[in-house]
N, C-alpha and C positions, 0 to 999 in steps of 0.2 A: 955734533951731528948726531941725531938719533941713528941707532944700530938698525940695520936691514937686509933682509936677504935679497935685496936689489944690488947690493955692494959684493962683489965676488971675495972682498977680504972678510967681510962678516960671514958669508956663507962658509969660507974655510975655516974659521974661529968655531963655528957650531960643530962641524965635521970633525974636526980635530978632537973638540971636547967629548963628542960621541964617541968617536974611536978610542979615546983614551979611560972609557968607562971599564971597571972590571967587576966581576960577580961579588966581589968583596967590597965595592965603594959604599962608604956609610951613607945611611940615610940620615938626613938631619932634622925632617919633619914629616909628618903625614904616615899614612899606612901600607902605602903602595910597596910592593918589592920593587928592586932595580929591575927585575924582567918585566914587573908590569908597567913601571914607567916607560920602558922601551916601546911595549905595545900601545900603551895610550897615546904618546906622541906620534908612533906610526900611523894608528888609527885615524888621529886627528887630522894628520896633513893628507891621508888618503880620503878623509871625508871632504876636505877641501878641493881635492881633484875630481870629486864626484864618483869615487870607487866605492864608497860604504856610505850608509845612512849617517846624518848629522842631526839629531832631535833638536828640537828648540825647546827653549826655557824662558821663563819670564823672571825679570828682576823686578827691584822695588822702584827702580828709576828709570827714566827713558831711554829706549836704547842708543840715541845718538849721545846723550851723556857717558853714559858706561863705556861705549867707544872711544870717546874723546879722552876719559881719565884713563883707560886701560892703554891706548896706543899713544897718546901724547903727554900726559903727565911725567915730568921727570922724577920716576921711583920706580923700584923694584916691585913686581908684583907680589902681594902679600901671600903668605901661607895659607894653605887647606882654603883653596878658592872653588865655589860650585863649579862643576863641570856638565856638560851634556850626558844625559844617561846613555846614549849611544856608544860612546867613546869612553864611560867611566869603567874602571877595573872593578870585577864584583857586580857589574850592571851589562849593558851591552857591548862593553869592550872586549878585544880579542885577548883571552888568557895567555899569559906567555908558556913557552915551550922550552927551550934552551938558550941560555944567554947568549953564545954565538951566533945561532940562527937569528934571535930578536934583535942583536945589534946589528946584525947584516943587513936584515930586511930593513930597518930603520934607515939605515946609511943610504940605500937604495932607494927608498921613497922620498928620503931629504933630497938626495940629487935630482929626481924628478920635479919635486915641487920647488926647488931654486929656479929651474928652469922653464917651469910650466906659465904658459901664457893664458890659458883656460881654465880659470878657477871659479869657485862657485861666487854667486853674487849676493848671498845673506849669511850672515853669522847669526847663530842660533840666539846670541843674546845681544849682540850689537847692531843688529839688522843689516842694512844697505854696506856692502864693502867693496872696494873696488882693489886691483891688483895691488898697488902700492899699501893699501890698508893691509890685505893678507900677507905681503912680504914682512911687514912690520912686526903684526902678530904673530907671524912664524918664527920669527928672530925672539922675540919676547916669550913665546909658549915654549920653546927649546930651553932658552937660557932659565926660565924659572924652575924647570923641572931637572936640569943640569945643576943649578945650585942646591937642588934638593939632594942631590946625591954628591955633592962636593967637587963637581966637575967645572 
C-alpha cells in the first residue's frame, strides 16, 4: 500500500525521521544545507495550508501526467527536482536561522498539515489536488528530502 500522511503510522514515521535529524546529518545530493531543507519542507507545507505563496511552474508534460507519475508511480522521486520559486532556497524560500528552531518549526507545521482538512486545491505543477493527493504528496516530499540527508 502506498504511504500517505492519511495514515497515523506514516505520519509518525516522518515525524520520527525529522526529529532524528542532526546538524551534522550528511547531505547525499543537492546544494541545500540541512537547515535550508528544513525551511524548504516547512515552507512547502505552509504553502499548501494557505499560509504563504506557492508560485506556479510549467512542466514539459501535462499537469495530470506529472501528478500521476509523482504520486502513483512505484518509484522514489529522483534527485535535483524542479521546485516552485516561492519555496526554493536561494529564491523566495525562508532562510534557515538555527537548526533547533528550524526543526521545531517544521515539526509543528508537519503536525498541523497531517490533521488539516482545508488544503489548497491546486498544486503549482500538478494542477488540481484533493486532500488525499496532498497527503500522498506530503509523505513523498518529506521522504525525498529526508533521504537527501540520510534520514
